[in-house]
C-alpha positions as CSV (number, residue, x, y, z in Angstrom):
1,M,138.6,-210.9,39.3
2,A,138.3,-212.4,42.7
3,V,139.1,-216.1,43.6
4,S,136.3,-218.3,42.4
5,R,135.5,-221.0,44.6
6,F,134.1,-224.5,43.5
7,S,132.6,-227.7,45.5
8,T,130.6,-230.6,45.0
9,D,129.3,-230.9,48.7
10,P,126.3,-229.2,47.4
11,F,125.8,-231.5,45.0
12,P,123.6,-235.4,45.1
13,L,125.7,-238.1,45.3
14,D,124.6,-239.0,41.2
15,R,124.7,-235.6,40.1
16,C,128.9,-235.1,41.5
17,H,130.9,-236.5,38.6
18,A,129.1,-234.2,36.2
19,A,129.3,-231.4,38.2
20,W,132.8,-232.0,38.6
21,A,133.6,-232.8,34.8
22,E,131.8,-229.2,34.0
23,A,133.8,-227.0,37.1
24,L,137.4,-228.6,35.6
25,R,136.2,-228.3,31.7
26,G,136.1,-224.6,32.7
27,I,139.8,-224.7,33.2
28,D,140.9,-227.2,30.5
29,L,140.8,-230.3,32.8
30,A,138.4,-233.2,32.7
31,P,138.5,-236.3,35.8
32,S,138.9,-239.3,35.0
33,E,135.1,-241.4,33.6
34,D,136.0,-244.3,36.4
35,G,135.8,-244.5,40.2
36,A,133.5,-243.3,43.3
37,P,132.2,-240.1,42.3
38,P,134.5,-237.2,43.7
39,R,134.1,-235.0,46.5
40,A,136.3,-232.3,45.6
41,R,137.2,-228.3,45.1
42,L,138.6,-226.0,42.7
43,L,139.8,-222.6,43.6
44,S,140.7,-220.2,40.7
45,H,142.2,-217.0,40.0
46,R,142.7,-215.4,36.5
47,A,145.4,-212.2,37.0
48,P,144.9,-209.1,34.9
49,R,147.5,-210.6,32.7
50,G,146.2,-214.1,31.6
51,S,148.0,-216.1,34.4
52,E,146.1,-218.6,35.9
53,F,146.0,-220.0,39.9
54,L,143.9,-223.2,40.0
55,L,144.0,-225.1,43.8
56,V,142.6,-228.5,43.1
57,I,141.5,-230.7,46.1
58,T,140.3,-234.3,45.0
59,D,140.3,-237.4,44.9
60,S,139.3,-238.3,41.5
61,P,141.3,-241.4,40.2
62,A,143.2,-238.9,37.4
63,L,143.2,-236.1,35.7
64,H,143.4,-235.0,32.0
65,C,144.6,-232.3,30.4
66,L,142.0,-231.2,27.5
67,G,144.9,-229.5,25.9
68,K,142.6,-226.2,24.3
69,T,145.5,-224.2,24.4
70,R,148.2,-226.4,23.7
71,R,150.4,-223.4,21.7
72,D,149.8,-220.8,24.2
73,T,150.3,-221.9,27.9
74,L,152.4,-223.4,29.9
75,L,151.5,-225.9,32.8
76,L,152.9,-226.1,36.2
77,G,152.2,-228.0,38.8
78,F,152.9,-228.2,43.0
79,L,151.7,-230.8,45.0
80,L,150.8,-229.6,48.5
81,S,150.2,-232.6,49.9
82,G,148.8,-236.9,49.7
83,T,150.7,-238.6,46.9
84,A,150.2,-239.4,43.3
85,R,151.9,-240.8,40.3
86,L,152.3,-239.4,36.4
87,E,151.1,-241.6,33.5
88,D,154.4,-243.6,33.1
89,G,154.1,-244.7,36.6
90,A,156.6,-242.9,38.7
91,A,154.9,-241.5,42.1
92,L,155.2,-237.7,43.4
93,S,155.7,-236.7,46.6
94,P,154.1,-233.9,48.2
95,R,156.0,-230.4,47.4
96,D,157.4,-232.0,44.0
97,V,157.3,-229.4,41.1
98,L,156.7,-230.5,37.8
99,C,156.0,-228.7,34.7
100,W,154.2,-229.4,31.1
101,P,154.5,-228.1,27.8
102,A,150.4,-227.4,27.5
103,T,149.5,-231.0,26.9
104,S,146.5,-233.0,26.5
105,G,146.1,-236.8,28.0
106,P,146.5,-237.2,31.5
107,L,148.1,-235.2,34.1
108,L,148.6,-237.5,37.1
109,R,146.4,-240.3,39.2
110,P,145.8,-239.1,42.8
111,E,146.4,-242.0,45.1
112,G,143.2,-240.9,47.8
113,Q,142.8,-237.3,48.4
114,C,145.4,-234.8,47.2
115,R,145.8,-231.3,47.2
116,L,147.4,-229.9,43.4
117,L,148.5,-226.1,43.0
118,L,148.4,-225.7,39.1
119,L,149.5,-222.1,37.2
120,R,148.8,-222.1,33.3
121,L,151.3,-219.4,31.9
122,P,150.4,-217.4,29.2
123,R,153.2,-217.9,26.8
124,R,152.9,-214.4,25.5
125,D,153.7,-212.5,28.8
126,P,157.2,-211.5,28.3
127,R,157.8,-212.7,31.9
128,W,157.2,-216.3,31.3
129,G,157.7,-216.6,27.4
130,G,161.4,-217.8,27.9
131,L,160.0,-220.6,29.9
132,G,158.4,-222.7,27.0
133,E,162.2,-223.1,25.6
134,I,163.3,-224.0,28.9
135,I,160.1,-226.8,29.3
136,G,160.9,-228.0,25.7
137,D,158.3,-229.1,23.8
138,D,158.4,-233.1,25.2
139,S,154.8,-234.6,26.5
140,M,156.5,-235.6,29.1
141,P,156.6,-233.2,32.1
142,L,159.8,-231.2,33.1
143,R,160.5,-233.1,37.0
144,A,162.3,-230.4,38.8
145,G,161.8,-232.1,42.5
146,N,161.7,-230.0,45.4
147,P,163.9,-226.7,45.0
148,P,163.0,-225.0,48.1
149,V,163.3,-221.4,47.2
150,L,160.5,-222.0,44.3
151,S,158.3,-224.8,46.2
152,G,158.0,-221.9,49.0
153,L,156.7,-219.4,46.5
154,L,154.4,-222.0,45.6
155,A,152.9,-222.9,48.8
156,A,153.0,-219.2,49.3
157,V,150.7,-219.0,46.5
158,A,148.5,-221.9,47.6
159,E,148.1,-220.0,51.2
160,A,147.4,-216.6,49.1
161,L,144.8,-218.2,46.7
162,E,142.9,-219.7,50.0
163,S,142.5,-216.7,51.9
164,G,141.1,-215.0,48.6
165,T,144.6,-212.4,48.8
166,E,144.7,-211.0,45.2
167,T,147.0,-208.4,45.9
168,M,149.6,-211.1,48.0
169,L,148.7,-213.3,44.5
170,S,149.9,-210.3,42.1
171,T,153.2,-209.8,44.5
172,L,154.0,-213.7,44.3
173,E,153.4,-213.8,40.3
174,S,156.1,-211.7,40.1
175,A,158.7,-213.2,42.4
176,L,157.8,-216.4,40.7
177,A,158.7,-214.9,37.0
178,E,162.5,-214.3,38.4
179,I,162.9,-217.7,40.0
180,M,161.9,-220.2,37.8
181,P,163.8,-219.8,34.8
182,A,167.2,-219.8,37.6
183,V,165.5,-223.3,38.8
184,L,164.6,-224.9,35.9
185,G,166.8,-223.8,33.4
186,P,169.9,-225.8,34.6
187,L,167.4,-228.9,34.4
188,T,167.1,-228.9,30.5
189,G,171.4,-228.3,30.1
190,G,173.0,-225.9,27.4
191,S,169.9,-226.2,25.0
192,A,167.9,-223.9,27.3
193,Q,170.9,-221.2,28.6
194,H,169.4,-218.9,25.8
195,A,166.0,-219.0,26.9
196,A,167.1,-218.4,30.4
197,L,169.3,-215.3,29.6
198,R,166.4,-214.2,28.2
199,Q,163.9,-214.6,31.1
200,R,166.7,-212.5,33.6
201,I,167.1,-209.9,31.1
202,L,163.1,-209.4,31.0
203,A,163.2,-209.8,34.9
204,A,165.7,-207.2,35.1
205,I,163.8,-204.7,33.5
206,E,161.5,-205.4,35.4
207,R,162.4,-205.0,38.5
208,Q,164.2,-201.8,37.2
209,L,161.1,-200.2,35.8
210,P,160.4,-197.2,38.5
211,Q,164.1,-195.7,37.7
212,P,163.2,-192.8,35.4
213,H,166.2,-192.2,34.0
214,L,167.1,-196.0,32.4
215,N,168.5,-196.4,29.1
216,L,170.0,-198.9,26.8
217,A,173.5,-198.0,27.8
218,R,173.0,-198.2,31.3
219,F,171.0,-201.6,31.7
220,A,173.9,-203.0,29.3
221,T,176.6,-202.1,31.4
222,E,174.6,-202.6,34.8
223,E,174.0,-206.8,33.6
224,G,177.2,-207.1,31.7
225,L,176.5,-207.2,28.3
226,S,176.8,-205.5,25.0
227,E,174.1,-203.1,23.8
228,R,173.6,-205.1,20.5
229,A,173.2,-208.4,23.0
230,V,170.8,-206.7,24.7
231,Q,168.4,-205.6,22.0
232,K,168.7,-209.2,19.9
233,L,167.6,-210.9,22.6
234,L,164.7,-208.4,22.4
235,E,163.8,-209.0,19.4
236,S,161.2,-212.0,20.1
237,E,159.4,-209.2,21.3
238,G,159.1,-207.0,18.0
239,R,160.2,-203.7,20.4
240,S,163.1,-201.7,20.5
241,F,164.4,-201.4,24.3
242,S,163.0,-197.8,24.7
243,Q,159.4,-199.6,22.9
244,Y,159.7,-202.4,25.7
245,L,160.2,-200.2,28.7
246,R,157.6,-197.9,27.9
247,H,155.5,-201.0,27.2
248,R,156.0,-202.5,30.3
249,R,155.6,-199.3,32.3
250,L,152.3,-198.9,30.7
251,G,151.6,-202.5,32.3
252,R,152.8,-202.2,35.5
253,A,151.0,-198.7,35.8
254,A,147.5,-200.2,34.4
255,E,147.6,-203.1,37.5
256,A,148.8,-200.9,40.4
257,L,146.1,-198.5,39.4
258,Q,143.4,-201.3,40.0
259,D,145.6,-202.4,43.4
260,P,143.5,-202.3,46.6
261,A,146.9,-202.4,48.4
262,L,148.0,-198.6,46.6
263,A,143.9,-197.4,47.0
264,A,145.9,-194.4,48.7
265,L,148.4,-193.4,46.5
266,S,147.2,-190.6,43.8
267,V,147.6,-191.3,40.2
268,S,150.5,-189.1,39.7
269,E,152.3,-191.4,42.6
270,I,151.6,-194.2,41.0
271,G,153.0,-193.3,37.3
272,F,156.4,-191.8,39.5
273,R,156.9,-195.0,41.2
274,C,156.3,-196.9,37.4
275,G,159.1,-194.6,35.7
276,F,157.6,-191.7,34.8
277,E,158.6,-188.4,36.1
278,D,156.3,-186.3,34.1
279,P,152.5,-186.6,34.9
280,A,150.8,-185.2,32.0
281,H,153.2,-187.7,29.7
282,F,151.9,-190.1,31.9
283,S,148.3,-189.9,31.2
284,R,148.6,-188.8,27.7
285,A,150.8,-192.0,26.8
286,F,148.1,-194.4,29.3
287,R,145.2,-193.1,27.5
288,Q,147.6,-193.9,23.9
289,R,147.7,-197.1,25.2
290,F,144.0,-198.0,26.8
291,G,141.9,-195.9,25.4
292,T,141.0,-194.4,28.9
293,T,142.8,-191.9,31.5
294,P,144.5,-193.6,34.7
295,A,141.6,-192.5,37.2
296,Q,139.1,-193.6,34.8
297,H,140.7,-197.0,34.5
298,R,141.5,-197.0,38.4
299,A,137.6,-196.3,39.0
300,Q,137.0,-199.4,37.2
301,A,138.5,-201.6,39.8
302,E,136.0,-203.3,41.9
303,P,136.0,-202.6,46.1
304,K,138.2,-205.5,47.8
305,A,136.7,-206.5,51.3
306,S,139.8,-206.9,53.6
307,P,138.8,-210.8,55.9
308,A,139.1,-210.0,59.5
309,G,139.7,-213.6,61.6
310,P,138.6,-214.6,64.4
311,R,141.2,-214.8,68.1
312,S,142.6,-218.2,67.2
313,R,142.6,-221.2,69.7
314,G,144.6,-224.0,67.5
315,R,147.9,-224.0,66.5
316,P,149.9,-220.6,65.7
317,Q,151.3,-221.6,62.4
318,P,151.6,-225.0,60.1
319,G,154.2,-227.5,61.3
320,G,155.9,-229.0,64.4
321,R,153.6,-231.7,63.9
322,E,154.9,-234.8,65.3
323,Q,155.7,-238.1,63.0
324,A,152.6,-239.5,62.1
325,A,152.1,-242.8,63.2
326,P,150.2,-245.3,61.0
327,P,146.4,-246.0,61.3
328,A,146.1,-248.6,64.5
329,A,145.2,-252.1,63.5
330,L,142.5,-253.2,64.5
331,P,142.4,-256.3,66.7
332,A,140.7,-259.7,65.1
333,A,137.4,-260.6,65.6
334,A,136.9,-262.8,68.7
335,P,134.7,-265.7,68.9
336,R,131.4,-264.0,70.2
337,P,127.7,-265.4,70.7
338,E,125.4,-264.7,67.7
339,G,122.8,-261.7,68.4
340,P,123.4,-258.2,70.0
341,M,125.7,-258.0,73.2
342,H,126.0,-255.2,75.7
343,H,128.9,-253.8,76.7
344,H,130.6,-251.1,79.2
345,L,133.4,-249.1,78.3
346,R,134.5,-246.7,82.0
347,A,136.6,-243.6,81.4
348,T,140.2,-244.5,83.0
349,P,143.5,-243.2,82.0
350,E,143.9,-246.2,79.6
351,T,140.3,-246.2,77.7
352,V,140.4,-241.9,77.2
353,H,142.5,-239.5,74.7
354,W,142.6,-236.2,75.4
355,G,142.1,-233.2,73.1
356,Y,142.7,-234.6,70.1
357,F,141.6,-237.4,67.6
358,S,143.4,-240.2,65.8
359,R,143.4,-243.1,63.1
360,S,146.7,-243.9,64.9
361,L,144.5,-245.1,68.4
362,A,144.4,-248.8,69.4
363,P,141.0,-249.3,70.2
364,A,139.6,-248.9,73.3
365,L,136.9,-251.7,72.8
366,T,135.7,-253.3,69.5
367,L,132.0,-254.6,69.1
368,R,129.6,-255.9,66.1
369,S,127.2,-253.6,64.4
370,G,123.8,-253.9,66.9
371,D,125.4,-253.9,69.9
372,T,124.9,-251.5,72.7
373,V,127.1,-250.7,75.0
374,T,127.6,-247.6,78.1
375,V,130.1,-245.0,78.0
376,E,131.5,-243.5,80.9
377,T,132.0,-240.1,80.1
378,L,134.3,-237.3,82.1
379,T,134.2,-233.1,81.6
380,Q,137.8,-231.7,81.0
381,H,136.4,-229.0,83.6
382,A,135.7,-231.3,86.8
383,S,139.2,-230.4,88.1
384,D,137.5,-226.3,88.6
385,D,135.9,-228.0,91.7
386,A,138.0,-230.6,92.6
387,A,136.3,-231.4,95.5
388,R,132.6,-232.2,94.0
389,M,133.6,-233.4,90.8
390,I,136.4,-236.0,91.0
391,A,137.4,-236.4,94.9
392,G,136.3,-240.0,95.6
393,D,135.8,-241.1,92.4
394,A,138.6,-243.6,91.4
395,D,138.1,-243.4,87.5
396,A,137.9,-239.8,87.4
397,E,141.0,-239.4,89.8
398,A,143.0,-241.7,88.2
399,V,142.1,-239.8,84.8
400,F,142.9,-236.2,86.5
401,Q,146.1,-237.1,88.5
402,W,148.8,-234.9,88.1
403,T,151.7,-233.8,91.0
404,A,155.0,-232.2,90.6
405,E,156.6,-235.8,89.8
406,Y,153.3,-237.6,87.4
407,K,150.8,-236.6,84.9
408,S,148.9,-240.0,84.3
409,V,147.2,-238.5,81.3
410,D,150.1,-236.4,79.6
411,R,149.1,-235.3,76.3
412,R,146.1,-232.7,76.2
413,G,145.9,-231.6,72.5
414,A,147.1,-232.0,69.2
415,G,150.2,-230.2,70.0
416,P,154.0,-231.3,70.4
417,L,154.3,-233.5,73.3
418,D,157.4,-231.2,74.2
419,A,155.1,-228.4,74.7
420,S,157.8,-226.6,72.5
421,I,155.5,-223.7,70.7
422,Y,154.0,-222.2,74.4
423,G,155.5,-224.0,77.3
424,R,152.1,-224.7,78.5
425,G,152.5,-228.8,78.9
426,A,152.4,-232.1,76.7
427,G,149.7,-231.0,73.6
428,E,149.7,-227.4,74.3
429,G,146.2,-227.5,74.6
430,F,145.0,-227.0,70.8
431,G,142.4,-229.6,71.6
432,V,140.5,-229.3,75.3
433,H,138.0,-232.4,75.0
434,I,138.5,-235.8,77.2
435,L,137.3,-238.6,74.9
436,T,136.7,-241.8,75.9
437,G,137.1,-244.7,73.0
438,P,137.6,-245.0,70.2
439,I,135.4,-247.8,69.5
440,A,135.8,-250.2,66.4
441,V,132.9,-251.9,64.4
442,E,133.2,-254.9,62.9
443,G,133.5,-254.5,58.7
444,A,133.6,-251.1,59.3
445,R,135.2,-249.4,56.0
446,P,135.4,-246.1,54.5
447,R,132.7,-245.0,52.7
448,D,130.3,-246.9,55.3
449,V,127.2,-245.1,57.5
450,L,127.4,-245.7,61.6
451,E,124.8,-245.0,63.3
452,V,125.0,-244.1,66.9
453,E,121.4,-244.1,68.8
454,I,121.3,-242.5,72.1
455,L,119.7,-244.5,73.8
456,E,120.2,-242.8,77.2
457,I,122.0,-240.6,79.2
458,T,122.7,-239.2,82.8
459,P,124.8,-237.4,85.0
460,R,127.4,-238.7,86.6
461,P,127.0,-238.7,90.5
462,S,129.5,-237.4,92.5
463,R,131.6,-239.9,95.4
464,A,132.8,-237.0,97.6
465,P,132.6,-237.4,101.3
466,G,129.0,-234.5,101.7
467,Y,128.7,-234.8,98.1
468,E,127.7,-238.1,97.4
469,G,125.0,-238.8,94.7
470,K,124.6,-235.4,94.0
471,S,125.7,-234.1,89.9
472,F,127.7,-230.9,89.2
473,G,129.2,-229.0,86.0
474,S,130.7,-225.9,84.9
475,N,130.2,-223.3,83.2
476,A,133.2,-220.8,81.9
477,A,133.0,-217.7,80.3
478,V,136.5,-217.6,78.7
479,W,138.8,-215.8,76.0
480,W,137.4,-217.6,73.2
481,G,133.5,-216.9,74.4
482,R,131.9,-214.1,71.8
483,H,131.4,-212.1,75.2
484,Y,135.1,-211.3,75.6
485,D,135.9,-208.3,73.9
486,E,132.3,-207.1,75.0
487,L,132.1,-206.7,78.1
488,L,130.6,-204.0,79.7
489,T,131.4,-203.7,84.0
490,G,133.9,-205.1,86.3
491,A,137.3,-205.7,85.5
492,R,137.9,-206.3,81.9
493,P,139.0,-208.6,80.8
494,R,137.9,-211.8,83.4
495,E,137.2,-215.3,83.2
496,V,134.1,-216.1,85.6
497,V,133.8,-220.1,86.2
498,T,129.8,-220.9,87.4
499,L,129.4,-223.8,89.2
500,Y,126.5,-225.9,89.0
501,E,124.7,-228.8,90.7
502,I,122.3,-230.8,89.0
503,L,118.3,-230.9,91.0
504,T,115.5,-232.6,90.0
505,C,112.7,-230.1,89.5
506,G,109.6,-231.7,89.6
507,N,109.2,-234.6,87.0
508,R,112.5,-233.1,85.2
509,L,116.0,-232.1,85.6
510,C,117.4,-228.7,85.9
511,A,120.8,-227.4,86.5
512,H,121.1,-224.2,89.7
513,A,124.0,-222.0,90.1
514,A,126.1,-222.8,93.2
515,Y,128.3,-220.3,93.4
516,S,131.0,-218.4,90.6
517,F,134.7,-217.5,90.9
518,R,137.0,-215.0,89.1
519,W,139.7,-217.2,87.0
520,T,143.1,-216.0,89.0
521,P,146.6,-217.3,87.7
522,Q,146.9,-220.5,88.4
523,R,150.1,-222.7,88.7
524,D,150.0,-226.2,87.5
525,P,151.7,-228.8,89.8
526,F,154.7,-229.0,86.7
527,G,155.4,-225.2,88.0
528,V,153.8,-223.6,84.8
529,L,151.5,-220.4,85.2
530,H,148.2,-220.0,84.0
531,P,147.2,-216.5,83.4
532,T,144.5,-217.8,81.6
533,I,142.1,-220.8,81.2
534,D,144.6,-221.9,78.4
535,Y,145.5,-225.6,79.2
536,P,142.7,-228.2,79.8
537,G,142.3,-229.8,83.0
538,V,145.0,-226.9,85.4
539,P,144.3,-228.1,89.1
540,V,142.2,-224.4,90.9
541,D,143.7,-223.6,94.0
542,P,140.6,-222.9,96.3
543,S,142.6,-220.6,98.0
544,T,143.5,-218.6,95.7
545,I,139.5,-217.6,94.8
546,E,136.7,-215.8,96.0
547,R,133.9,-217.8,95.6
548,N,130.2,-215.8,94.7
549,A,127.2,-217.9,96.6
550,R,124.8,-214.5,95.4
551,V,124.6,-215.9,91.5
552,L,121.6,-216.3,89.5
553,S,119.3,-216.9,92.5
554,G,115.6,-217.9,91.6
555,V,117.3,-219.5,87.7
556,H,116.5,-222.7,86.9
557,V,118.4,-224.3,83.5
558,P,116.1,-226.8,82.0
559,V,119.0,-229.3,81.3
560,R,119.8,-230.9,77.7
561,P,122.1,-234.0,78.4
562,H,123.8,-234.2,75.1
563,F,127.9,-235.4,74.1
564,G,128.7,-231.9,72.3
565,T,131.8,-233.9,71.0
566,I,131.1,-237.4,69.0
567,G,133.0,-238.1,66.0
568,L,135.0,-241.0,64.1
569,A,138.6,-240.8,63.3
570,P,139.8,-238.8,60.2
571,D,141.8,-240.5,57.5
572,H,144.5,-238.0,58.7
573,P,147.6,-238.2,60.2
574,G,149.1,-237.5,63.1
575,P,146.5,-236.1,66.1
576,L,144.2,-233.6,65.3
577,D,142.8,-231.1,67.4
578,S,139.2,-231.8,68.8
579,V,137.9,-228.6,68.8
580,P,136.7,-228.0,65.4
581,P,134.2,-229.9,64.2
582,S,134.2,-231.2,60.4
583,A,132.4,-233.9,58.2
584,F,133.4,-236.5,60.8
585,G,131.6,-235.2,63.2
586,G,133.5,-234.0,66.6
587,N,132.9,-231.2,68.3
588,I,129.1,-230.2,67.1
589,D,128.0,-229.0,70.0
590,N,124.3,-229.1,68.9
591,W,121.8,-229.7,72.0
592,R,119.6,-231.7,70.3
593,L,121.8,-234.6,70.5
594,G,119.9,-236.0,73.3
595,P,118.5,-239.6,74.4
596,G,116.1,-240.7,71.8
597,T,118.5,-239.6,68.8
598,R,120.2,-240.6,66.0
599,I,123.8,-239.3,64.3
600,F,124.5,-240.9,61.2
601,L,128.4,-240.6,60.4
602,P,130.3,-240.9,57.3
603,V,133.2,-243.9,57.9
604,S,136.5,-242.4,57.1
605,V,139.0,-245.5,58.6
606,L,138.6,-249.1,58.7
607,G,136.8,-249.9,62.0
608,A,135.5,-246.4,62.5
609,L,137.0,-245.4,65.7
610,L,134.0,-243.7,67.3
611,S,135.4,-241.5,70.5
612,L,132.9,-239.4,72.7
613,G,132.9,-237.1,75.5
614,D,132.3,-233.0,76.2
615,P,129.3,-234.2,78.0
616,H,126.8,-231.3,78.1
617,A,124.2,-230.6,81.0
618,A,122.5,-227.8,79.3
619,Q,123.8,-225.6,76.4
620,G,121.7,-223.1,74.4
621,D,122.6,-221.9,70.6
622,G,125.5,-220.4,70.1
623,E,127.6,-221.2,73.3
624,V,128.7,-217.6,73.4
625,S,130.5,-217.5,76.3
626,G,132.8,-220.7,75.2
627,T,131.5,-223.6,76.9
628,A,128.2,-225.2,78.2
629,I,127.1,-227.1,81.6
630,E,130.5,-228.9,81.1
631,C,129.1,-231.8,83.2
632,S,130.7,-235.8,83.5
633,M,127.7,-238.0,81.9
634,T,127.3,-242.1,80.8
635,G,125.3,-243.0,78.2
636,R,124.3,-246.0,76.3
637,L,124.2,-246.1,72.7
638,R,123.6,-248.8,70.5
639,L,125.8,-248.6,66.9
640,V,124.9,-249.7,63.5
641,L,126.4,-249.8,60.3
642,H,125.0,-249.2,56.9
643,P,127.5,-250.4,54.8
644,R,127.7,-248.1,51.3
645,E,126.3,-251.2,49.1
646,T,123.4,-252.0,50.9
647,A,122.6,-248.1,52.2
648,G,119.6,-246.3,50.9
649,P,120.5,-243.0,48.5
650,M,120.1,-241.0,51.5
651,L,122.7,-242.2,53.7
652,R,125.3,-243.5,50.3
653,D,124.9,-240.1,49.7
654,L,126.2,-238.9,53.4
655,S,129.4,-237.0,53.9
656,Y,128.1,-234.8,57.3
657,P,127.2,-235.8,60.4
658,L,123.2,-235.9,60.0
659,I,121.2,-236.4,63.0
660,E,117.5,-237.4,63.6
661,T,115.2,-236.7,66.5
662,E,111.9,-238.1,66.8
663,E,110.5,-235.1,64.3
664,H,113.0,-233.9,62.6
665,W,116.0,-234.4,60.3
666,I,119.1,-231.9,61.2
667,V,121.4,-231.1,58.4
668,Q,124.5,-229.9,60.5
669,G,126.5,-227.1,58.4
670,F,130.2,-225.7,58.8
671,S,131.9,-222.6,57.9
672,H,134.0,-225.5,56.1
673,P,132.8,-228.8,55.7
674,D,135.7,-230.4,55.5
675,Y,138.3,-228.3,56.5
676,L,141.3,-231.0,56.4
677,A,140.8,-231.2,53.0
678,D,140.6,-227.3,52.2
679,F,143.4,-226.4,54.1
680,G,146.1,-229.4,53.9
681,D,148.6,-229.1,56.4
682,S,147.7,-225.4,57.4
683,A,144.6,-227.0,58.4
684,Q,144.7,-226.9,62.7
685,S,145.5,-223.0,62.1
686,E,143.6,-221.8,59.3
687,V,140.3,-223.5,60.2
688,Y,140.4,-221.0,63.1
689,K,141.5,-217.6,60.8
690,R,138.6,-218.5,58.8
691,S,135.3,-218.9,60.0
692,S,132.3,-217.1,59.6
693,L,128.3,-217.3,59.9
694,D,127.7,-216.5,56.3
695,A,130.0,-219.5,55.3
696,A,128.4,-221.8,57.9
697,M,124.8,-220.6,56.7
698,K,125.6,-221.3,52.8
699,D,126.9,-225.0,53.8
700,A,124.1,-225.6,55.9
701,F,121.6,-224.7,52.9
702,R,123.5,-226.6,50.1
703,K,123.4,-230.3,52.5
704,A,120.0,-229.6,53.3
705,R,118.7,-228.9,49.4
706,R,121.2,-231.8,48.3
707,F,119.4,-233.8,51.3
708,L,115.6,-232.6,49.8
709,M,117.0,-233.6,46.4
710,T,118.1,-237.2,47.4
711,A,116.3,-238.6,50.2
712,R,113.4,-237.2,49.1
713,E,113.8,-237.2,45.2
714,M,112.8,-233.7,45.1
715,S,113.5,-231.4,42.2
716,E,116.1,-228.3,42.9
717,D,113.2,-225.5,42.7
718,E,111.1,-227.9,44.9
719,A,113.8,-228.3,47.8
720,V,114.3,-224.4,47.5
721,S,110.9,-223.3,47.9
722,L,110.6,-225.9,51.2
723,L,113.5,-225.2,52.7
724,S,111.8,-220.9,52.7
725,V,108.7,-221.8,53.8
726,A,109.1,-224.9,56.3
727,V,112.1,-225.6,57.2
728,D,114.5,-224.0,60.5
729,F,118.1,-222.4,60.4
730,G,119.8,-221.6,63.5
731,I,123.2,-221.3,65.0
732,T,124.5,-224.3,66.1
733,Q,127.6,-222.8,67.9
734,V,130.3,-219.7,66.9
735,V,133.5,-220.8,69.5
736,D,134.4,-223.7,67.7
737,G,137.0,-222.4,65.4
738,N,134.2,-224.1,62.6
739,W,131.2,-222.0,63.2
740,G,128.2,-224.3,62.5
741,V,124.6,-223.6,61.3
742,H,122.1,-226.5,61.5
743,A,118.8,-226.7,59.4
744,A,115.8,-229.1,60.9
745,I,113.5,-230.3,58.4
746,P,110.3,-231.0,59.9
747,K,109.2,-234.8,59.1
748,A,105.6,-233.9,59.6
749,L,106.0,-232.2,56.3
750,F,105.9,-236.1,54.5
751,T,103.5,-237.4,56.6
752,P,99.8,-237.0,55.5
753,P,98.1,-234.8,58.3
754,A,95.2,-236.9,59.7
């Protein structure tokens, strides 16, 4: 059975609780009846022999066990992230292990969102049977704290569940059966020693199954026990040693025959690996036990696909995160006149943060709902041609300042400040966008919605001698682009930068290519060599490149200005890579979010903390080369807060970025709608490995269906029909770690024709 996945994301707000309760009921759990409707996920897998692996991601106020299988199962819990409390009020911390006899009543009460791994273990399986005596029958859980070996294995189980790796789950299940008695036995004292010894004997038999000449005398000698003691320990199994040995060998063979990792082995080889020297004897014994031949049993297995992940841009592995600072305290509101005000936020080293979002950043500006603000933004690609895009511009020069002794904005990315992973520079380039902000909105609270209206976006003019008043942007065809492994001609691989000038073409703006150059290894002012474009803002030395002015002659690209990255601070500790978009917005890269449009974003932290940047002059759907025309821009915005108590059904239900244009509602889907919740501590590495257009399309469909059912009060059947006949789904981008698909719902569908 494959890993089963459930999420409340596709359901309208008023149906989330019922859907979540139904999903939990299938695994003998129930949510609390109180509290806000949950946003939750469940991953589950049932092993061939009945063990169940469950990953629960929820902010539900409490989880209860229904206790239907009290006599037959044991329950083990492992808190992966977040905090929770037991029924007696005792606090749990990440990596705490608990064991319940299968019980009824409250299991634990999450405090905010948490990720919990549950293992439901069948007592009848000899590998787990002895644990019942170790755990006991008390209704209170046995607390094991944070035993390093066991907690490491359980973390690996959660990772295998998330990746859907069934073979790995089978391997980890066997390892847990051997480790758990040794770890848990000492916690219960002498009364459990018999159970622990029995569990040790069963585990030793499992290890020695492949030895064809194993017998009772030899086994007892190796384990330091008498033959009588071994037989007595096996009495609960109702079999002699030889009968139990044959029973387990056949069980192991049945599992191996359906293991995709062993598909290349012959039936005879699998029998030999399970302790059967004679293929004919193996076949007869197998048929007698299972009523079918080994070959027929193998044919019943479903084929398993091996997922392949994209090239990673983010953290290569979890860990190494710096100590997270607490959320920034919002400044007290200053006295001000009544009515909306206009503000201006320049892009300076004090008002930008480079390559990451963080709830811990102090606001660069605080305003009220209804205020407007002019926000200056800089492109991280301006150093591709500093003579045109930085020189003479005092604020840009200050942000990009980098000498052998000093770098004004040191951190560029969410990686460690000491560049201890790759040595690229502070932040390691795990996140690349220069973001202006954050902007706090007075009174904004979690579950509110912030409306950001884009009133105007204009290119930032150059102030360099000889280029005054002109505007420029850069497009880089880079190693994370979709073309990189598909090059047909010239040097392979290669990265190419094309510089564009923004011109007036009739009554509109267009971009004309000025020149291009192939990236050559650049040494930054600190002495680090960058063979590829692997760290943002590395100054390009003009003497090291060869410019090609004969590029895209006669081609004029229509300018579609927009902010590629616009988002609110997520409720997540530590700096967060600015590249993958998510429920909080971020690097959406949807060109439709231009002047005259609005974006609605769910608030996660006090003050909302809006940041924006990654300004684009033009971009096509897909952004296949890795970047757009990256061009510094200045925008004028209006911010409107929609408190959750007074928001209409559409906004009260919102848990994703929603764009409104003059003609469309645009529902934005991603491969992982909330990758931070999906992957926990591994999120900033795992999201890059597990994106697919299939998953993004499914998410866009689910959100669009939910939008129609909530905002337009349609039935599910009505929504599905309309989505197929009148809604356009398109690829937003395939280069930002968390790939995007959007659904454009025409407003005209709901307007009577003239």
